[in-house]
C-alpha positions as CSV (number, residue, x, y, z in Angstrom):
1,M,103.8,144.4,103.2
2,A,105.3,142.2,105.9
3,D,105.8,145.2,108.2
4,E,102.3,146.7,107.5
5,A,99.5,145.9,109.9
6,L,96.4,144.1,108.7
7,T,93.0,144.9,110.1
8,P,90.3,142.3,110.4
9,V,87.2,143.2,108.4
10,I,83.8,141.7,109.2
11,V,81.6,142.0,106.1
12,Q,77.9,142.2,106.7
13,D,75.0,142.4,104.3
14,A,73.5,145.9,104.9
15,A,70.0,144.7,103.9
16,T,69.7,141.6,106.0
17,S,72.5,142.1,108.7
18,R,73.8,138.6,107.8
19,V,77.5,138.2,108.4
20,L,79.0,137.3,105.0
21,M,82.7,136.9,105.6
22,L,85.8,137.9,107.4
23,A,88.8,139.3,105.5
24,Y,91.7,141.6,106.2
25,A,92.6,145.1,104.9
26,N,95.8,147.1,104.9
27,D,95.9,150.8,104.5
28,E,95.9,150.6,100.7
29,A,92.8,148.3,100.6
30,L,91.0,150.6,103.0
31,R,91.9,153.6,100.8
32,L,90.7,151.8,97.6
33,T,87.5,150.8,99.3
34,R,86.7,154.4,100.3
35,E,87.7,155.7,96.9
36,T,85.8,153.2,94.8
37,G,82.9,152.3,97.0
38,E,83.6,148.6,96.5
39,A,85.2,146.2,98.9
40,W,89.0,145.8,98.7
41,F,91.1,143.5,100.9
42,W,94.6,142.2,101.4
43,S,94.8,138.5,100.4
44,R,97.1,136.9,102.9
45,S,97.3,133.7,100.8
46,R,98.3,135.5,97.6
47,G,100.2,138.4,99.3
48,E,98.4,141.0,97.2
49,L,95.5,143.5,97.1
50,W,92.2,141.8,96.3
51,H,89.2,143.5,94.8
52,K,86.3,141.4,95.9
53,G,84.5,140.1,92.8
54,A,87.3,140.9,90.3
55,T,87.2,137.4,89.0
56,S,83.8,136.1,90.1
57,G,81.8,139.3,89.4
58,N,80.4,139.1,92.9
59,T,81.4,142.6,94.0
60,M,80.3,144.3,97.2
61,A,79.1,147.9,97.2
62,V,80.2,149.3,100.5
63,E,77.4,151.4,102.2
64,E,79.2,152.1,105.4
65,I,82.5,151.4,107.2
66,R,82.5,151.3,111.0
67,D,85.5,150.7,113.3
68,D,85.2,149.0,116.6
69,C,85.6,150.7,120.0
70,D,89.3,149.8,120.1
71,G,90.0,150.8,116.5
72,D,91.5,147.3,115.8
73,A,88.7,145.9,113.6
74,L,86.4,147.1,110.9
75,L,82.8,146.4,109.8
76,Y,81.9,146.8,106.1
77,R,78.1,147.0,105.6
78,V,77.7,146.0,102.0
79,H,75.3,145.3,99.2
80,P,76.6,142.1,97.6
81,S,76.1,141.4,93.9
82,G,76.3,137.7,94.4
83,P,77.5,135.0,96.9
84,A,80.3,136.1,99.2
85,C,81.9,132.7,99.6
86,H,84.2,131.2,96.9
87,T,82.1,128.0,97.2
88,G,79.0,129.8,95.9
89,A,77.4,130.1,99.3
90,E,75.8,133.4,100.3
91,S,78.0,133.5,103.4
92,C,81.3,132.0,104.3
93,F,79.6,131.2,107.6
94,A,76.9,129.1,105.9
95,P,76.5,125.5,107.3
96,W,79.5,123.4,106.1
97,L,77.2,121.0,104.2
98,W,75.7,123.8,102.3
99,R,79.1,125.1,101.4
100,V,79.9,121.6,100.0
101,V,76.7,121.4,98.0
102,A,77.1,125.0,96.7
103,E,80.7,124.3,95.6
104,R,79.7,121.1,93.8
105,A,76.7,122.9,92.2
106,A,79.1,125.6,90.9
107,T,81.9,123.4,89.7
108,R,80.0,120.2,88.7
109,P,82.9,117.8,89.3
110,E,82.8,114.6,87.3
111,G,81.5,111.7,89.4
112,S,79.8,114.0,91.9
113,Y,76.4,112.7,93.3
114,V,75.3,116.4,93.8
115,A,76.2,117.3,90.2
116,S,74.3,114.2,88.9
117,L,71.2,115.1,90.9
118,L,71.4,118.7,89.8
119,D,71.7,117.6,86.2
120,G,68.3,116.0,86.6
121,G,66.8,119.4,87.6
122,P,64.6,120.3,90.5
123,A,62.2,117.4,89.8
124,A,65.0,114.8,90.5
125,A,66.0,116.5,93.7
126,A,62.4,116.8,94.8
127,R,61.8,113.1,94.2
128,K,64.8,112.3,96.5
129,V,63.4,114.7,99.2
130,G,60.1,112.9,99.0
131,E,61.7,109.5,99.2
132,E,64.0,110.5,102.1
133,G,61.1,112.1,104.0
134,V,59.1,108.9,103.9
135,E,62.1,106.9,105.0
136,A,62.7,109.3,107.9
137,A,59.1,109.1,109.0
138,L,59.1,105.3,108.9
139,A,62.4,105.1,110.8
140,A,60.9,107.4,113.5
141,V,58.2,104.9,114.3
142,T,59.8,101.5,113.4
143,E,63.6,101.7,113.7
144,S,66.4,102.6,116.1
145,D,67.5,106.1,116.9
146,E,70.6,105.5,114.8
147,R,68.5,104.7,111.7
148,L,66.3,107.8,112.3
149,V,69.5,110.0,112.5
150,E,70.8,108.4,109.3
151,E,67.5,109.0,107.4
152,L,67.2,112.6,108.7
153,A,70.8,113.2,107.5
154,D,69.7,112.0,104.0
155,L,66.7,114.2,104.2
156,W,68.7,117.3,105.2
157,F,71.3,116.6,102.5
158,H,68.7,116.2,99.7
159,S,66.9,119.3,100.9
160,Y,70.1,121.3,100.4
161,V,70.4,119.8,96.9
162,L,66.8,120.8,96.2
163,L,67.5,124.4,97.3
164,A,70.6,124.4,95.0
165,A,68.5,123.0,92.1
166,R,66.1,125.9,92.5
167,G,68.9,128.5,92.9
168,L,67.9,129.2,96.6
169,Q,70.0,129.5,99.7
170,P,69.3,127.9,103.1
171,S,69.1,131.4,104.5
172,A,65.8,131.8,102.8
173,V,64.4,128.9,104.9
174,E,66.0,130.4,108.0
175,D,64.4,133.8,107.2
176,E,61.0,132.2,106.8
177,L,61.4,130.4,110.2
178,R,62.4,133.7,111.8
179,R,59.4,135.4,110.3
180,R,57.1,132.8,111.6
181,H,58.6,132.9,115.0
182,A,58.3,136.7,115.2
183,A,54.7,136.5,114.1
184,R,53.8,134.5,117.2
């Protein structure tokens, strides 16, 4: 494999156009993708072919393969059967904080604050969002800019935990904001 060229592959959700991940393919991975209709890549870290979803179950049905104008990159337009990212996030390009929350939601490490909140269900996470919302509002009118930023950080963090508790992704919020903007 060392002499074989790897081609970068941008993976995009065919339904939403959201970029899900970047991976690499060699000729064999591309052949298997075309033959099976599911995404195959070359794992640089493991040095082997990788059928996306073989262990996680989060496969990707490939609707279309496009090459770029120079022929040195590919675009796979896919229908994913679950999260693209190993952290549990819908996209490997999700905000870093969401990737952390999603990973902790998936693995539930002992001693994790996220895991303990999630164990309390959506109601526990919702209580924290309410508490942090009030604290952010109060900081906005009575405290320093630093305190406001700290309280908003708590609010954003707990909002992500609430999304995870409900099995939602931040992209659902982004999509709603985009819809509202387009409706204006």
